[in-house]
C-alpha positions, 0 to 999 in steps of 0.5 A, spaced: 037 523 645 040 517 643 047 515 645 054 515 640 060 514 641 063 512 648 067 519 649 070 516 657 069 512 663 070 513 670 070 510 676 062 510 677 060 513 670 059 513 662 059 519 658 056 518 651 056 523 646 050 526 643 048 529 635 048 535 638 057 537 641 054 541 646 051 535 649 053 529 652 049 522 656 051 522 662 050 513 664 051 512 672 054 504 674 053 500 679 061 500 680 064 501 688 071 503 689 074 507 695 083 508 696 084 511 689 081 506 686 084 499 690 079 498 693 073 496 689 066 492 689 059 494 686 053 497 690 047 494 687 042 500 685 048 505 687 047 508 678 040 508 680 039 513 686 045 516 684 043 518 678 036 520 681 038 524 687 043 528 682 039 529 678 033 531 684 039 536 686 041 539 681 034 543 679 032 545 687 040 548 686 038 552 679 031 553 683 036 558 687 040 560 683 047 556 680 047 554 674 049 546 673 050 543 667 043 539 669 038 537 661 033 531 663 032 524 665 032 520 660 032 513 665 033 511 672 041 511 670 041 516 664 041 523 663 042 528 657 047 534 661 051 540 657 057 538 655 063 541 661 070 541 661 070 541 668 076 544 672 081 540 675 079 543 682 075 538 686 071 541 692 071 541 698 066 544 703 066 540 711 061 542 717 063 536 721 070 532 723 070 526 720 074 522 714 081 525 712 081 532 716 079 528 721 086 523 720 089 528 718 088 534 724 088 528 730 081 531 732 076 525 733 070 525 728 063 529 730 066 537 730 062 542 729 065 547 725 062 555 727 063 555 719 064 551 714 070 550 711 073 550 703 079 546 700 081 546 692 085 539 691 088 537 685 083 533 679 089 528 679 089 521 679 097 519 678 096 524 684 092 522 688 088 528 687 093 533 692 090 539 696 094 545 695 091 553 696 088 559 691 096 560 689 097 553 686 091 553 683 093 560 679 101 558 679 098 551 674 094 555 671 088 551 674 083 557 674 082 564 673 082 569 678 076 570 677 073 562 676 076 561 683 073 566 686 065 564 683 067 557 684 069 559 692 061 563 692 057 558 688 060 553 692 058 555 699 051 557 697 051 551 696 052 547 701 048 552 705 041 551 701 043 543 702 044 544 708 037 546 710 034 542 705 038 535 708 036 538 716 029 538 713 030 531 711 032 528 718 040 528 715 047 532 716 050 534 711 057 533 713 062 533 708 061 534 701 065 535 694 063 538 689 065 539 681 064 545 676 066 546 668 065 550 663 061 550 658 062 550 651 059 557 651 064 557 657 059 558 662 062 556 669 057 550 672 057 546 677 057 539 675 058 531 675 054 528 681 050 530 689 049 524 691 052 518 696 057 517 693 060 524 695 058 526 700 057 524 707 049 524 709 049 523 717 042 521 721 041 527 725 037 524 730 043 516 731 049 520 727 048 513 722 052 513 717 047 513 709 054 514 705 060 510 702 062 511 708 059 505 709 063 501 703 069 504 706 070 502 712 066 494 711 060 497 715 055 493 710 047 495 709 051 499 705 045 499 700 040 499 704 044 505 707 044 509 698 035 507 699 035 510 704 037 515 703 033 516 696 026 515 700 028 520 704 030 524 698 022 522 694 019 519 700 014 515 696 016 517 689 023 512 691 
């Protein structure tokens, strides 16, 4: 399947049409941004890591009963996916206090939660992705009541599956962001990506950060962290 016209370019990916109106090609970039795009840079090899890891995890979740947009990995940076209309609700699931949660509520990082927290934010760059609740989402017409409940259930199942998966690799899944979309047939599926860009990964033993926080916070060794996650996921294949 070959790329057609470019449909969209975001902070981390480009999307191209194909000769099948129900399918598009996602091409991952090495560009990195943080803080609503005010911090910009490049993480060498990031596109490969995010593409391959996302595809691997999407296929893993499909086997666990979570429908996704994944169709076929075309190259190290390009993947064929179902064309979806993204639901403008970013879903954040947290297992440990970190990042904006710790800052917002004035708590230290690293507190293990008895149960995961679940947040919605309005996917709108101009408004800086504000937090909202279910009532707000319904009032704004962002999703139906049935979709909201399905998204919540799917996100929490993703959390259960990925927490156990990464624990087996010596990685603590601290928190992560998910996006969902409606296919051309109206099916609600997991979309976007699951990667060090969208998840916080800490080494279980040392709490070393193995994700985009190394870029956000100028911690150094950013590429090494992404490559380490590749090694954990793919082993000798990476």
